[in-house]
LODRENTI-465926 format. One record per residue: residue in one letter; residue number from 1; z, y, x of N, C-alpha, C in turn. Coordinates in steps of 0.2 Angstrom, whole numbers, plus 2048, in hexadecimal, padded with zeros to 3 digits. Layout:
<atoms>
> residuo; num; n.pz; n.py; n.px; ca.pz; ca.py; ca.px; c.pz; c.py; c.px
> a; NUM; Z; Y; X; Z; Y; X; Z; Y; X
...
</atoms>
This chain:
<atoms>
> residuo; num; n.pz; n.py; n.px; ca.pz; ca.py; ca.px; c.pz; c.py; c.px
> m; 1; EA9; D80; 365; EA9; D7F; 36D; EA7; D78; 36D
> p; 2; EA5; D74; 373; EA8; D6B; 373; EAC; D6D; 375
> a; 3; EB0; D64; 373; EB4; D61; 375; EB8; D63; 37D
> t; 4; EB5; D62; 381; EB7; D61; 38A; EB9; D69; 38B
> r; 5; EB5; D6F; 389; EB3; D77; 387; EBB; D78; 386
> l; 6; EBD; D74; 380; EC3; D75; 37C; EC9; D75; 380
> k; 7; EC9; D6E; 383; ECC; D69; 388; ECE; D6F; 38C
> i; 8; ECA; D72; 391; ECC; D76; 394; ECE; D7B; 394
> f; 9; ECC; D80; 391; ECF; D88; 38C; ED7; D84; 38B
> i; 10; ED8; D7D; 387; EE1; D7D; 386; EE4; D7B; 38B
> s; 11; EE1; D78; 38F; EE5; D7A; 398; EE6; D7F; 39B
> s; 12; EE1; D84; 398; EE3; D8B; 39C; EE8; D8F; 399
> v; 13; EE6; D91; 395; EEA; D91; 38F; EF3; D8D; 393
> q; 14; EF2; D87; 391; EF9; D85; 395; EFB; D89; 39A
> k; 15; EF9; D89; 3A1; EFC; D89; 3A6; EFD; D90; 3A5
> e; 16; EF9; D94; 3A1; EFA; D9C; 3A2; F00; DA0; 39E
> f; 17; F03; D9B; 39A; F08; D9D; 398; F0F; D99; 398
> k; 18; F0E; D91; 39D; F15; D91; 3A4; F14; D99; 3A9
> q; 19; F0E; D9B; 3A9; F0E; DA0; 3AC; F13; DA7; 3AB
> i; 20; F11; DA7; 3A3; F13; DAD; 3A2; F1E; DAD; 39E
> r; 21; F1F; DA5; 39C; F24; DA5; 397; F2A; DA6; 39A
> p; 22; F29; DA8; 39E; F30; DAC; 3A2; F32; DB1; 39C
> n; 23; F2C; DB5; 3A0; F2B; DBC; 3A0; F2B; DBD; 395
> l; 24; F26; DBB; 395; F27; DBA; 38B; F2E; DB6; 389
> k; 25; F32; DB5; 38B; F39; DB0; 389; F3D; DB6; 38B
> a; 26; F3E; DBD; 38F; F40; DC0; 393; F3E; DC6; 38D
> f; 27; F38; DC8; 38B; F36; DCD; 386; F3A; DCA; 382
> l; 28; F37; DC3; 37E; F39; DC4; 378; F41; DC6; 376
> l; 29; F46; DC2; 37A; F4C; DC2; 378; F4F; DC7; 37B
> g; 30; F4D; DCA; 37F; F4F; DD2; 382; F5A; DD0; 385
> d; 31; F5D; DD5; 384; F64; DD5; 384; F66; DD4; 37E
> a; 32; F62; DD1; 379; F65; DD1; 371; F69; DCB; 372
> g; 33; F69; DC6; 377; F6E; DC2; 378; F6C; DBC; 373
> l; 34; F67; DBB; 36F; F62; DB8; 36A; F62; DB0; 36E
> p; 35; F60; DAB; 369; F60; DA4; 36B; F5A; DA6; 36E
> e; 36; F58; D9D; 371; F51; D9D; 375; F4C; D9E; 370
> p; 37; F48; DA1; 370; F3F; D9F; 36A; F40; D97; 36D
> q; 38; F3A; D91; 368; F3D; D8A; 369; F30; D8D; 36C
> f; 39; F2F; D89; 36E; F2A; D8A; 36F; F25; D83; 371
> e; 40; F1E; D82; 36C; F1B; D7C; 36B; F14; D7B; 369
> q; 41; F10; D77; 36B; F0A; D78; 368; F0B; D73; 361
> r; 42; F07; D75; 35F; F05; D71; 359; EFC; D70; 357
> g; 43; EFA; D6D; 359; EF4; D6A; 357; EEF; D71; 35B
> g; 44; EEC; D74; 35A; EE7; D78; 360; EED; D80; 35F
> s; 45; EF2; D80; 35D; EF6; D87; 35C; EFB; D86; 35F
> f; 46; EFE; D8D; 363; F03; D8A; 36A; F0A; D8D; 363
> v; 47; F11; D8E; 361; F13; D91; 35D; F19; D93; 363
> i; 48; F1D; D99; 35F; F25; D9A; 360; F25; D9F; 35C
> t; 49; F2F; D9A; 35D; F31; D99; 356; F38; DA0; 359
> p; 50; F39; DA1; 359; F3E; DA8; 358; F42; DA7; 355
> w; 51; F49; DA3; 356; F51; DA3; 353; F54; DA7; 354
> r; 52; F57; DA8; 34E; F5C; DAE; 34B; F63; DAA; 350
> d; 53; F67; DAE; 34F; F70; DAE; 34E; F71; DAE; 349
> w; 54; F70; DA9; 346; F75; DA8; 33D; F7C; DA7; 33D
> l; 55; F81; DA5; 343; F87; DA5; 343; F89; DAC; 343
> t; 56; F89; DB1; 340; F8B; DB5; 33E; F93; DB7; 340
> t; 57; F97; DBB; 340; F9E; DBF; 33F; FA1; DBA; 336
> e; 58; F9C; DBD; 333; F9E; DBD; 32C; F9C; DB3; 328
> a; 59; F96; DB3; 32B; F94; DAB; 32D; F9D; DA4; 330
> t; 60; F9F; DA4; 335; FA5; DA1; 337; FA9; DA3; 336
> v; 61; FAB; DA9; 331; FB3; DAB; 32D; FB0; DA4; 328
> r; 62; FAA; DA3; 323; FAA; DA2; 31F; FAB; D9A; 322
> l; 63; FA9; D97; 324; FAA; D91; 32A; FB1; D8E; 329
> d; 64; FB6; D95; 329; FBB; D92; 32A; FBC; D8E; 332
> l; 65; FBC; D94; 33B; FBC; D8F; 33F; FC3; D91; 341
> n; 66; FC5; D8D; 346; FC8; D8E; 348; FC9; D93; 34E
> d; 67; FCD; D93; 352; FCD; D97; 359; FCA; D93; 35E
> r; 68; FCB; D8C; 35D; FC6; D8B; 364; FBD; D89; 362
> q; 69; FBE; D87; 359; FB8; D87; 35A; FB2; D90; 35A
> r; 70; FB8; D94; 35A; FB4; D99; 35D; FB1; D99; 362
> q; 71; FB6; D98; 367; FB4; D97; 370; FAD; D93; 371
> a; 72; FB0; D8C; 36B; FA9; D89; 36D; FA3; D89; 36C
> l; 73; FA3; D8F; 367; F9D; D92; 361; F99; D97; 369
> a; 74; F9E; D9B; 36D; F9D; DA1; 371; F9B; D9D; 375
> l; 75; F9D; D97; 37A; F9A; D93; 381; F94; D91; 37F
> v; 76; F93; D8E; 379; F8C; D8A; 377; F87; D92; 376
> k; 77; F88; D97; 375; F82; D9A; 375; F82; D9D; 37C
> v; 78; F86; D9F; 381; F87; DA1; 385; F80; D9B; 38C
> k; 79; F83; D94; 38A; F81; D92; 38D; F7D; D8C; 38B
> g; 80; F78; D8B; 386; F75; D89; 384; F78; D82; 37F
> r; 81; F7C; D7E; 385; F7D; D76; 380; F87; D77; 383
> i; 82; F87; D73; 37F; F93; D71; 385; F95; D6A; 383
> t; 83; F96; D67; 388; F98; D61; 386; FA2; D63; 383
> n; 84; FA4; D5D; 382; FAC; D5C; 381; FB1; D5D; 387
> q; 85; FAC; D5C; 38D; FB1; D5F; 394; FB0; D69; 394
> d; 86; FA9; D69; 391; FA8; D70; 394; FB0; D74; 38D
> l; 87; FB0; D72; 389; FB5; D77; 386; FBA; D75; 386
> r; 88; FBB; D6D; 38A; FC2; D6F; 38C; FC5; D72; 391
> e; 89; FC0; D72; 393; FC0; D78; 39C; FC2; D7E; 399
> e; 90; FC0; D80; 393; FC0; D87; 393; FC7; D87; 38F
> t; 91; FC7; D82; 38A; FCF; D83; 386; FD5; D83; 389
> g; 92; FD6; D7D; 38C; FDB; D79; 38F; FDD; D72; 38A
> v; 93; FDA; D71; 385; FDD; D6C; 380; FD8; D66; 381
> v; 94; FDE; D62; 37E; FE0; D5A; 381; FD6; D59; 37C
> i; 95; FD5; D52; 37F; FCE; D4F; 37D; FCD; D4D; 376
> r; 96; FD4; D4B; 373; FD2; D49; 36C; FCF; D50; 366
> t; 97; FD5; D56; 367; FD3; D5C; 365; FCD; D5D; 365
> i; 98; FCA; D5D; 36C; FC6; D61; 36B; FC1; D5D; 369
> s; 99; FC0; D57; 367; FBB; D52; 363; FBB; D55; 35E
> r; 100; FC2; D54; 35C; FC2; D55; 354; FBD; D5E; 353
> d; 101; FBF; D63; 357; FBC; D67; 356; FB4; D68; 357
> l; 102; FB4; D64; 35B; FAA; D63; 35C; FAA; D5F; 353
> e; 103; FA9; D5A; 353; FAA; D56; 34D; FA8; D5B; 347
> d; 104; FAE; D5E; 344; FB0; D62; 341; FA8; D67; 341
> l; 105; FA8; D6C; 346; FA3; D6F; 347; F99; D6C; 346
> v; 106; F9A; D65; 346; F93; D60; 346; F95; D61; 33D
> g; 107; F9A; D5F; 33B; F9A; D5C; 334; F9B; D63; 330
> k; 108; F99; D69; 333; F99; D6D; 32E; F93; D72; 32F
> g; 109; F8F; D6D; 335; F88; D71; 334; F86; D76; 33A
> v; 110; F8B; D77; 340; F8B; D7D; 346; F86; D7B; 34A
> l; 111; F8C; D75; 34E; F87; D71; 351; F86; D6B; 351
> q; 112; F7E; D68; 356; F7C; D62; 356; F7F; D5E; 35A
> k; 113; F80; D57; 359; F83; D53; 35F; F7A; D4F; 360
> v; 114; F7F; D51; 368; F75; D4C; 36C; F79; D48; 371
> g; 115; F78; D41; 371; F79; D3C; 375; F7C; D39; 36E
> t; 116; F7F; D33; 371; F82; D2D; 36B; F88; D2B; 36F
> t; 117; F8B; D29; 377; F92; D2B; 37A; F92; D2C; 381
> g; 118; F97; D2B; 382; F9B; D31; 388; F98; D36; 38A
> r; 119; F96; D35; 392; F98; D3D; 396; F91; D41; 394
> s; 120; F8B; D3B; 391; F85; D3D; 390; F85; D40; 388
> i; 121; F8B; D42; 386; F8C; D47; 37C; F8D; D4B; 380
> f; 122; F88; D52; 37D; F88; D58; 37C; F89; D5D; 374
> y; 123; F8A; D60; 374; F87; D64; 36D; F81; D6C; 36D
> v; 124; F7C; D6B; 36A; F7B; D72; 36B; F7B; D77; 364
> l; 125; F7A; D7A; 362; F7B; D81; 35C; F75; D7C; 357
> v; 126; F77; D7D; 350; F70; D79; 34D; F6B; D80; 34D
> r; 127; F67; D81; 34D; F61; D86; 34A; F5D; D84; 343
> k; 128; F61; D8B; 340; F60; D8B; 338; F5A; D90; 336
> p; 129; F55; D8F; 332; F4C; D91; 331; F52; D99; 32C
> d; 130; F4C; D9A; 32D; F4C; DA0; 32B; F4B; DA0; 323
> t; 131; F50; D9C; 320; F4D; D9A; 319; F4E; DA0; 313
> k; 132; F53; DA6; 314; F50; DAC; 312; F49; DB1; 30F
> r; 133; F47; DAE; 317; F3D; DB2; 319; F40; DB9; 31A
> t; 134; F46; DBA; 31D; F49; DC2; 320; F43; DC5; 324
> n; 135; F41; DBF; 327; F3B; DC3; 32E; F33; DC3; 32A
> k; 136; F34; DC0; 325; F2B; DC3; 320; F26; DC2; 326
> t; 137; F27; DBC; 328; F1F; DBB; 32A; F1D; DB3; 329
</atoms>
C-alpha cells in the first residue's frame, strides 16, 4: 500500500474511533466501576489498555491506611483526580494533615502527584500493570 493511501487510511480510522470512543468506553466499563482504559497509538497500531482496580479491601488493609486516606481513595476513584482542597472539603481537616495524608499515599505508591507547587497540584491513582498475568493476554 503506498504511503499516501496508508496515511489516508490511518486518518479515517482515527476519525471513526473518535466517534465510537464514548460508546466503546461505556461498553468496556459498563457499570463495573473500573478505571478508564488507556487509549494510545503505537506506530501503525491502536492499543487499548484496560486497567483493573488493584486497590481492593485486602490491599488497603495491607497498606495500613487511615480513614481520611480511605476517603481520599474513594474520592479519586470517583473523580479521577483529587486536590488537597477537595479532600479538605470532604473531611473538614486542616491543610497540614491532609498534605501529610496525601504525601503518605504517594510514598506508599498508591497516588501519583502531578504538578510542582501551589493550586495546580493534583493526585491520581497509580496504575499497576498486571504483573501476575491474571488476564493471560
